[in-house]
MDAnalysis code that builds the backbone (N, CA, C; Angstrom):
import MDAnalysis as mda
import numpy as np

u = mda.Universe.empty(165, n_residues=55, atom_resindex=np.repeat(np.arange(55), 3), trajectory=True)
u.add_TopologyAttr("name", ["N", "CA", "C"] * 55)
u.add_TopologyAttr("resid", np.arange(1, 56))
u.add_TopologyAttr("resname", ["MET", "VAL", "LEU", "GLU", "MET", "SER", "PRO", "GLU", "THR", "ASP", "GLY", "GLU", "GLU", "PHE", "VAL", "GLU", "LEU", "ARG", "LYS", "ARG", "TRP", "ASP", "ARG", "LEU", "HIS", "SER", "LEU", "ARG", "VAL", "VAL", "LEU", "ASN", "VAL", "ALA", "GLY", "LEU", "GLY", "LEU", "LEU", "CYS", "VAL", "GLY", "LEU", "LEU", "THR", "GLU", "PRO", "PHE", "VAL", "GLU", "GLU", "ARG", "ARG", "GLU", "ARG"])
u.atoms.positions = np.array([
    [0.846, -1.164, 0.000],
    [0.000, 0.000, 0.000],
    [0.897, 1.235, 0.000],
    [0.544, 2.182, -0.827],
    [1.318, 3.410, -0.944],
    [0.394, 4.587, -0.643],
    [0.852, 5.460, 0.201],
    [0.076, 6.649, 0.549],
    [0.310, 7.723, -0.495],
    [-0.767, 8.236, -1.021],
    [-0.659, 9.320, -1.988],
    [-1.216, 10.590, -1.361],
    [-0.472, 11.657, -1.481],
    [-0.905, 12.954, -0.950],
    [-0.880, 13.954, -2.093],
    [-1.862, 14.824, -2.112],
    [-1.894, 15.833, -3.174],
    [-0.894, 16.944, -2.848],
    [-0.353, 17.551, -3.852],
    [0.619, 18.637, -3.633],
    [0.012, 19.854, -2.936],
    [-1.316, 19.982, -2.997],
    [-1.956, 21.139, -2.399],
    [-2.014, 21.064, -0.870],
    [-1.919, 19.865, -0.322],
    [-2.009, 19.732, 1.135],
    [-0.716, 20.213, 1.779],
    [-0.860, 20.687, 2.986],
    [0.324, 21.181, 3.693],
    [1.115, 20.011, 4.284],
    [2.277, 20.289, 4.760],
    [3.157, 19.253, 5.281],
    [2.785, 18.765, 6.659],
    [1.834, 19.399, 7.321],
    [1.454, 18.988, 8.672],
    [0.880, 17.581, 8.692],
    [0.097, 17.241, 7.668],
    [-0.479, 15.902, 7.608],
    [0.627, 14.856, 7.497],
    [1.624, 15.142, 6.679],
    [2.748, 14.221, 6.536],
    [3.506, 14.068, 7.848],
    [3.709, 15.171, 8.542],
    [4.432, 15.131, 9.821],
    [3.677, 14.265, 10.827],
    [2.355, 14.407, 10.880],
    [1.547, 13.593, 11.803],
    [1.601, 12.121, 11.428],
    [1.508, 11.830, 10.136],
    [1.591, 10.434, 9.699],
    [2.966, 9.842, 10.009],
    [3.991, 10.650, 9.840],
    [5.349, 10.188, 10.112],
    [5.537, 9.886, 11.604],
    [4.987, 10.734, 12.468],
    [5.076, 10.502, 13.915],
    [4.379, 9.197, 14.285],
    [3.196, 8.974, 13.693],
    [2.449, 7.737, 13.971],
    [3.254, 6.528, 13.507],
    [3.833, 6.608, 12.307],
    [4.630, 5.511, 11.787],
    [5.828, 5.245, 12.690],
    [6.481, 6.299, 13.158],
    [7.637, 6.140, 14.044],
    [7.254, 5.411, 15.332],
    [6.102, 5.775, 15.925],
    [5.661, 5.109, 17.154],
    [5.367, 3.635, 16.902],
    [4.661, 3.332, 15.817],
    [4.332, 1.942, 15.515],
    [5.586, 1.135, 15.181],
    [6.519, 1.750, 14.478],
    [7.774, 1.071, 14.143],
    [8.578, 0.786, 15.412],
    [8.599, 1.736, 16.337],
    [9.313, 1.514, 17.598],
    [8.686, 0.367, 18.381],
    [7.370, 0.311, 18.404],
    [6.682, -0.790, 19.077],
    [7.017, -2.120, 18.417],
    [7.050, -2.143, 17.106],
    [7.378, -3.370, 16.387],
    [8.797, -3.827, 16.719],
    [9.732, -2.897, 16.794],
    [11.119, -3.245, 17.125],
    [11.204, -3.809, 18.540],
    [10.512, -3.193, 19.488],
    [10.522, -3.674, 20.871],
    [9.950, -5.091, 20.939],
    [8.848, -5.339, 20.243],
    [8.250, -6.673, 20.246],
    [9.164, -7.701, 19.580],
    [9.850, -7.311, 18.511],
    [10.792, -8.225, 17.857],
    [11.956, -8.579, 18.782],
    [12.498, -7.596, 19.472],
    [13.612, -7.840, 20.389],
    [13.156, -8.718, 21.559],
    [11.954, -8.446, 22.084],
    [11.420, -9.271, 23.172],
    [11.209, -10.707, 22.700],
    [10.695, -10.871, 21.499],
    [10.502, -12.210, 20.952],
    [11.821, -12.942, 20.772],
    [12.825, -12.257, 20.289],
    [14.141, -12.873, 20.132],
    [14.712, -13.266, 21.489],
    [14.556, -12.391, 22.467],
    [15.050, -12.706, 23.813],
    [14.352, -13.922, 24.400],
    [13.034, -14.000, 24.234],
    [12.298, -15.160, 24.743],
    [12.684, -16.436, 24.007],
    [12.931, -16.318, 22.716],
    [13.387, -17.483, 21.952],
    [14.727, -17.979, 22.466],
    [15.643, -17.064, 22.724],
    [16.963, -17.449, 23.249],
    [16.841, -18.088, 24.627],
    [16.011, -17.517, 25.480],
    [15.801, -18.100, 26.811],
    [15.226, -19.497, 26.677],
    [14.264, -19.663, 25.775],
    [13.664, -20.974, 25.563],
    [14.667, -21.994, 25.066],
    [15.542, -21.572, 24.178],
    [16.554, -22.494, 23.663],
    [17.576, -22.863, 24.730],
    [17.910, -21.921, 25.590],
    [18.907, -22.186, 26.623],
    [18.344, -23.005, 27.779],
    [17.065, -22.931, 28.035],
    [16.489, -23.667, 29.167],
    [15.942, -25.023, 28.768],
    [15.806, -25.309, 27.500],
    [15.253, -26.587, 27.076],
    [16.072, -27.785, 27.551],
    [17.402, -27.787, 27.437],
    [18.163, -28.944, 27.926],
    [17.964, -29.172, 29.431],
    [17.816, -28.111, 30.181],
    [17.597, -28.252, 31.609],
    [16.280, -28.971, 31.878],
    [15.245, -28.637, 31.146],
    [13.941, -29.279, 31.322],
    [14.042, -30.745, 30.934],
    [14.697, -31.062, 29.839],
    [14.862, -32.453, 29.393],
    [15.660, -33.247, 30.430],
    [16.667, -32.633, 31.016],
    [17.494, -33.299, 32.012],
    [16.672, -33.672, 33.248],
    [15.790, -32.798, 33.651],
    [14.973, -33.053, 34.846],
    [13.937, -34.136, 34.567],
    [13.468, -34.277, 33.346],
    [12.481, -35.315, 33.004],
    [13.087, -36.696, 33.080],
    [14.368, -36.803, 32.765],
    [15.034, -38.108, 32.758],
    [15.206, -38.666, 34.174],
    [15.229, -37.834, 35.165],
    [15.477, -38.285, 36.535],
    [14.288, -38.931, 37.122],
])
């Protein structure tokens, strides 16, 4: 999807859209980093769980 703006509109609308995009992009980055961290924790703790099941 591509946003089209007419040349007659002022730049304020673009600035507001850009701020919204920046906030959503920052949220997406935080969620991606949290997901990666949880994945790493899961990978590192899996052998410990398997070890305890064998006992």
